[in-house]
N, C-alpha and C positions, 0 to 999 in steps of 0.2 A: 610898951609895944613888943616886948620880948616874946610874948605868947604868939605873935603873928609870924615869927621867924622859925623856919623849919630847922630841926637839928640835923647836923651832917650825918649821912647814912654810911654804915660800913659796907665795903665791897661784898657782894654776894659770894658766899663760899662755894656755890654750886659749880662755877667753872673749874675751880681747882679739884673738886670732887669728881666731876665728869672726866677731866683729864686723867686723873689717877685711875679711875675705873677703866677707861679705855686702855691706858698703858698696861695695867696689870693683866687685863683680859688678853690683850695682844701678846703680852709676855708669856702667858700660858700657852697660847697657840705656838709661839716660837719655841717654847720648851718642848712641846710635843714633837715638832719638826727636828729639833736638835737631838732629841733622844733617838729618833729614827736614823739619823746619820751615823750613830755609833753601832748600828747593826752590821753584821758581816755582809749581808746582801748589798748594803749601800757601797761598801768598799769594792766588792766583787764586780758590781755592775756600773761603777762610776763612769768609765769611758763609754759604756753602752748607752747611758742616758743621752750623751751628746750625739752618738750615731743615730739613735732612734729619733731624737728631736729634729735632726737635719733631714730626715726622710720626708719627701713630699713638699719641701719648702720651695718658694719661688726662686728663680735664678738669681735675682738681685741680692739675696741674702746668703747665697752659697759660700762666698768668700769668708763671711763671718764665722760660719760653723767650721769651715776647713781650718781657719786660723786657730780656733780653740781646740779642735781635735788634734791638730799637729802639735800644739803647745802642751796639751795635757797628756796625750797618749804615752809619751816616754816618761812622764813624771806623775803618773796617776796616784801613787801613794802619797806624794807630797801634797797634791791638790785635795786629796781626800781628807787629809789631816787639817789642811787650812780651812776647808769647808766646815768640818766638824767644830773646830775652834771658833770660827767666825759665828756660826749659828748658836753655839752654846754661850759665848760671851754676850751676844745680842740678847738672847733670852734672859740671862741673869740680869743684865743691865736694865732691861725693861721691867722686870719684876721688882727690882729694888729702887728704880728711879735714878740711874747713874748715867751721866753724860748729857742729859737734856737734849737741846736742839742739835748739838754735834752728833750725838748718837742717832737721832732721827734722820739727819741728812745722810750719814754713812749707811744707815740701815736701808734708806730709800735707794741709794746707789747700788748696794749689794743685792737688793731685791730686783732691781732693774736688770742687773747682770744675770741673775738666775733666770728671770723671765725670758731674756733674749738668747739664752744658751740652752740649759737643760730643759726648760719648758718650751723651747721652740717658738717663742712669741705667742704661746698659747695655742698654736696651730699645729699642723697645717689645717686650714679651714675648708671644710667640705660641706655638702648639703646636710642640713640638720645639726651642724655643730654650732653651739652657742657659748661654750665655755672659753673664755679668753685667757685662762691661766690664773694661777693663784698669786704669783708674786707681784703681778701688776696691781692687784688690790692692796697688797702690802705697801707698795709705793704710795698709794693714795692715803692709807692710814697713817703712814709716817708723816706725810705733809699735813694731814689733819692735826696730828699731835703738835707739829711746829706752830700751826695757826692757833691752837688752843693755848699753847705756851705764851704766845704774844698777847693773848687776851687776858691771861691770869697774871702775867708778869713773873711770878715764881710759883712753884708748887710745893707747899710745905710738907706734903706726904711723900717724901722721897729722900734717898741718900744724898742727892745733890744739896738739898736744903740744909741737912746737918753739916755738910762740908762747908757750905757758904757761910753758915753762922760762925764757923771757926776760922775760915780762910776765905774772905770776901772775893779775892781775885779769881776764885773758881767760877764766878759768875760769867767771866769772859768766855769760858768754854761751854758751860751748861746753858747760860741765858743769852750769850752774845751781847752783853752790855759791859760798860766800863765802870760799873758801880764799885766803890771802895768801902762801902759800909755794909754790914751784914743785913740780910733781909729781915723785916719785922717779924715779931713773934705772932703766930696766928692765934685767933681766939678759939677757945674750945667750942666745938660744934654742939648745938643743942641735941638732946637724945633723938628727937624726931628726925633731924637731918642725918644723924649717924645711921639710924635704922634705915632711912630711905636710901642712903648711899650704899649700904650693904645689900639691900634688896635690888638696887639698880645694878650693882656689879654682878650679883647672882643671875639676874635676868639676862644681862648682856652675855655672861658666860654660857648660859643655856642656849641662847640664840647662836653664838659662835660655834659651840660644840655641835649643835644640831646641824649646822651648815657645813661641818668639816667633810663629811663623805662626798658631797657634790663639789665642794671647793677643791678638794684634793684629787678629783677625778680627772687628772690630766695625763694623757697617754704616755708622754715622755718621762713621767716621773715614777713609773712602776717598774720594779725589778724585772718582771716578766717580759715586758716589751723591750726594756733596755738590754736584757740578756739576748733576746732574739735578734737584736740589731747588730750584734757582733758576729761576723762571719769567720770561720776558721781560716779562710784565705787571707783575711786581714792580719791574723796573728802568725801566719806561717813564716818561718825563717826564709830569707832570700838565698841562703847558701844551698848547694846541692844536697840532696838526701844521701845519708850515709850508705843506705842499701835499699833494695827493692824486693818485693815478694818474688820468689822463684815461680815464673809462669809456665815452666816446662810441664808437659803432660806426664803424669806419673805412669809407671808400668801398669798394664792390665792385670787385675787380680786373677789368679789361676785357680782352676778347679770347677767342677760342675756346680758346686754350691760355694758361695763366698760369703764371708761374715764381714759385715760393715758395722763398726761401732760409731754411733753418732752421739756426741755428748753436748748437752746444752749447759752453758756456763756463762756467768757474768765476767766480763774482762774489760779492762781499760786498754784500748788499742789505738794505734796511730792512724790518723786520717789525712794529715798533711805534715809537712816538715816542722817538727816541734810542737804539733798540736795533737792532743789525744781526745778520745771519745769514750764515754761510759756505755759500752755496748753489751747487748745480749748476743751471744755467739754460739756457733757450733764448733767445738774443738778449740776454743780460745782464739780463733782467727776469723777475720771477715775479708772476703767470703770464706765459708767453711772449707774444710779439706776437699780437694777434688777426688771424686770416686770414679774409678775407671774399670768398667766391666765389659763383657762380651755378650752379644745377643744370644739368648737361650740359657744363660746362666741363671741359677736361682740365687737371689740376693737375700740373705738373712740379715735383717736390720735389728741391732740391739741399741735401742734408744734410751739413754739415761739422762736424768735431769739433775744436774748439780748446781742449778741456778737458784734464784730466790723466789721465783713465781712459776706458775704452770706454763707448760709449753707442749708443742706437738711437732711432728715432722711430716711433710707432704712431699712425695716424690712424683714429679711430672713424668718420670720414665716408667711408672708402675700403673697397672690396671688392677685395682683392689678396692674393696669397700672402705670408704673413708670412715664410716661409722664404727668399723672394727679396728682399723690400723692407723688412722690419723687422729686418734682421740688424745685429749689432753692428759698429761700426767703431772703430778705435783712434784715439788722438790724431793729428792732422795727416792724417787720411784723409777722403775725401768719398764719399758714396753718392748716386746719382741714380736716381729711379724716378718713374713717372707713374701716375695713376689718374684715372678719370672720376668727377666728383662727381654721382652718380646719385640720391642721396637727400637731400632738403632737411632742414634742422634745425640745431640748436645742438649741436655735438659737442666732445669733448675730443680733443686730441692729447697724447701723453706718451711718455716714454722707456719702452721695454719690456725693458731689459736686466736680467737677474736680479741681485740680488733687486729686482724691480720696486717693491716697497714702499719700499725705501730710495731708489731713484732718484726716484720720484714724491714721497716724503716730503721729499726734499731740494730740491724746487722744479721738477722737470722736467715741466711740463705747460702747456697753453695751450688756447685756444678757437678752433675753426674754425666759421664761420657759413656755411651753404649756403642761399642764397635759392631758393625755388621759381621755376620758369621764369615762371609767370604772376604771381609776386609776392604778397606779403601785402597786405591793406589798408594804405594809407599811415599812417604814424605821425609825429607831430610831433617827438618826441624818441626816440632809439634809444640804448640803453646795453647794455654787455656786463658781466655780473657772473660771476666765477668764484669759487666757494666752495672752500676747501681748509683743510687742517689743518697746523699746525707742531708738531713733536715735538722738543723742544730740551733741551740742557744747556749750561751756561756754559762758554765757551772761555776768554775773558779779558775783563776789564773789562765792557763792555756788548755784547760780541759772543758770539752763541750758535752752537752747532754741532749737528749732528743727533744724536738719541738713538734708536738702532735698537730698543732694548728697549722704549721707550715706544711706538714704532710698532707693534711686535708686540702689546703690551698694549692698544693703542688708548687711550692716555692723553695726549691732546693738551694742549699748553700754550696754544695759540691756535687758534681757528677764525675764519677771516678771509674777507672779500670782497676780491678782487683783491690778495691778498698781505699787506696791512697791517691790523692790528687797528683797528677803529673809525675808519678814515680818513674815511669819508663821514658821520660824525657832525660832524666839524670842517669838512668841505667837502661839503655835501649835493649830491645830484643835483637838477637843477632842471627844472621843467616849468610851463607856464602852465595855470591853472585851466580845466578843460573840454577840454583838449587830450589827445590820445592819447599815452601813454608806452609804449614797448615795451622790455622787459627780456629780453635774450637771456641765459639763465641756464644755467651749466654747473657741475656738481658734480664737481670733479677729485678729491675725496677726499683721501687715497687710500682711506679706510676707512669714513667715516660718512655716513649719510643726512642730507638737509636737508629740513626742513618749511618751505618758503618762504612768507612771509606779509608783507602790508603792514598794519601796525596802523592801523585806522581806514579801511582801503580794501577794495576788492573787485576781484578780477581779472575784467575784462570778458570776456576770452578767455584760454584757456591752450591753446597748440599743443604737444602732446607731440612732434610730428615735423615741424612747419613746413608741413604740408599744409594749405592754406587750408580744405579741407573737413573736416579733423579738428581740431575744437576743442571745448573745454568752456567754458561760460559761467557766470558767477555763482559763481566759485570763491574761497573765502576763503583756504584753505591748500592747498598742493600739494606732495607729497613727490617728491623727486628723489634717486635713489640714486647712489652713487659711480660715476662713469663715464658718467652720464646727463646729458641736457640737455633744456631745455624753453624755450618762448618765452611770455612773459607780457605781456598788454596790460592797462593800467589807465587809466581816465579819472576823474580826481579833480576834482570840480566846485567844491570850496570851497578857497580859499587856506588854507595852514597847513603845519605840519610833520608828515609822516607817516613814522614809522620803518618801514624794511623789515628783516626779521630772519629768522634761522632760529628757528622757533618751538619747537625743542628748546632751552629757555631756558638750559640749562647751556652750550650753544654760544654763545648770545647773550652770556653773561657772559664768555666767552673771546674775544669780539671780533666775532662775526658780527652786526653791527648797523650800520645806516646811516640816513640821513635823506633823504626826498624833500621838497624845499622847493617847494611849489606856490605860484607867484606869482599875484597878481591879474591877471585879463585886463583888456585895455584898456576903460576906462569902468566897471570894477567898483568898487563902493563899498568903503570901508575894511573890512577884515576885522573880524568881530565878536570880542568878548572873552568869556571864560568868564562864565557867569551863576551867581554864587554868592551865596546869601543866608544870613544867620544864622538859625538856628532858636532856639527858646527854650532858654535854658541849662538843662542837666539839673541836677536836684537832686543835690548831692553824695551819694555812696553812704554808707550808714550805716557808721560805723567799728565794728570789733569792740569788744565791751565793754572800755572802758578802765578801768584801776584808778583808784580814787578818789585825789584828791590830785594832786600835780604829775606831769607826764609822766615816765615811766620807759621807757627804751629796752629793748624785749624782742626779742632777736635772732631767736627763732623766729617771732614774729609778723611781724617786718620781712621775714624771708626769704620768708614766705608771700605777703606783699603784693608783693614784688619779682617772685616767680615768676609771680603772676597777671597782672601788668601790664607787666612789662619783660623777663621771661626769654625770651620767644619771639624777640625781636630781639637783645638784648644777651647772651643765653645764660646758663645757670646759673653758668658760670665767669667771667662778666664779659668774655669775649674778643670779643663781638660777632661780626660776619661780615665777613670781609675785603672792603673796598671798598664795603660796603653799609651796615652798622651799626657805629659806632665802638666800640672797646674801652673799657671803664670802668676796666680795670686800669691804674694809674699815669696816669690821665687828669688833665690839668691842672685842669679845673674841679672834679673830684671831690676832688683833693688840696689845692686852694686853701684856705688858712685862712679866707678870706672866702667864705662859702657863697652869696653873692648870685646869682652866675651859675648855680650848680647848682640853686638853688631856681627861678630864672626859667625855665630850660630845661624843667623838669618841669611847671611851671605853664602855660607858654605855648607849649611845643613849639619845634622848631628844624628848619631845613633848609639845606643848602648850606654847612655849617660845614667849614672845613679843619682837620684834626687831623693833626699829624705828616706834613704833605705830601700827605695824601689828602683830597679833597673828598667829603663824604658827601651825596649828593643825595636819598637816601630820607628822606621827611619823618617827623619824630617828632611825634605828635599831642600837643596840650595836654591836661593832666590837671586843669586848674583846675576844670572843671565836673563831673568824674567822681569825684574823690577828695577827701576832706576833709583838713583840716590834719594830723591825726594820722597818717593813712595816708601822706601825702606825706612827712612827717617820718620815718616808719619806712623808706620806700624810700630816701630820701637817706642816712639813717644806716646802712642795710645796705650801700649802695654805698661809703660812706666808711670802713667798718670791715671790709670783706671783701677777699679776694684779695691781701692785703699792703698795701692802702690804709690810710693813717693820717690821714684827714681829720678836721677838727673836726666834732663832732656838732651837730645843730640841734634846735630844739624846735618844737612846733606854733605857738607864738607867733611864731617867726621866719617860718614859712610864712604865717601870717595877715597879718603886717605887709607881706609882699611881694605879696599878692594885689591 
């Protein structure tokens, strides 16, 4: 009856072959990714990937991105090398078959981390977006490899197998089993199976490589978008600027004919404290040198190009054929032309070479002041202010480069006076109380209007065109379009600090702010101080009905108290507002096991605190007189238990003891 009994069959070799094929093909994909991490662009834009990935994400995930940005930003080089090493080791281990299931599990976790940080969960998701990110598919492939490993038991076509044959205990790491004997010797595959396996691997590789362009098309993983996500104000030092550009009006050029040398040259210039920009300039500065002439003078322009590409120069103060005088010249060429300064006023001059937006956005503009023949009424102090915008992306380190797409979209990173953000906050313009200050204001743009305003002041006169007969008086705010100029007179009678701003406050936040320091006149008594008196302390608001007995933290009640009193500034997600109100996510005071400071801040308020290198000047009001102990305890406990915070909770008795 032996012929009726089936012979035992050998396990099919195909699961092991399929596992090996998938592992090797996957290893090649990882090797490509690992090679890209060793490029200079990857290191340069490492932090930018995170900033870009965080843009547009929903509120609930904000704390996660803030955590990683705060962790990585000061240690970018360390994390760059860790990422390079992790991806390279993973690629090599997949190719040779080292680590087995342990490698696959660690690879899945690493891929999940990449997907949830640099890839921004594959999002943000908008209409028409279907790509969920690359790394999440890696997670699935790693788990598929774990499943195939369970099916095959062991994979003979790997370095793990060779190690297990000599050291069986390695199976605990690679195979997750307690075997103490070496795995069996595999049978030699028939030629047909070998050829089929090779063809299968090649087919799989073709499919994977063909899908790479779309698989890797994730916005947050491109150097271009990562570079654009880093603002110069993010990189700017928090310390005061060492110096500021001299804004004083230079003397008028004398003579019936004056010669003006305008030199186009490439120059790396400062645009924020500690942040430089690769600019195209006139005269090596942005804005270009101020030109000061008088109505009726003949201005002879000698325009030379010492840059690396073609440029031109266009004077808004001139009436002359552009086809003759505003033509492009190549590097190492010179153009000469003349015009009569017939119209007085404050004007811009700029490069007119197409695309003009790029040339102006890259720094090629300046101011030319034309005095009227009879002159304006004398002023004691004369300053020139040129407002403009910077549209940037990170080039390397703390050096920015132009971002033309941002220019087209009108998404500036900075709006500045005389080229550098907030320089006249650290180094104010000065005038004596009661003396006339004249501001020659030019909006070089290239794209945005300015609503020029002195906080606490009034423009005594505004000259739209420098004609002494054409002025408006008693003007609070005056709009100046891109390419326009105006002249502002102000007489500030009382000493003090008066900010001058673009009253489009988004522009102010991007750097369009300075200070006028009005000094006491001779014999003037000391300046007065703010008159602040305390009013009767408000009766604490009635708490919501509290349960009888000991205090019990109610998350819903606490969230409501936080939303009513804190959410407008610190936001529902605890992220605050960058540079204005500090984040509560992973905040040291919120996380501190000793809640004393946390309680004190809410009771007594706070201003000027430095948190993670940023000084927050916006005052937080005290809630001591507005909320009772239970409400304050609720708010503190909400902050200590939300957004990933794990701080120790407090009781109303703790708050009462701190009052």
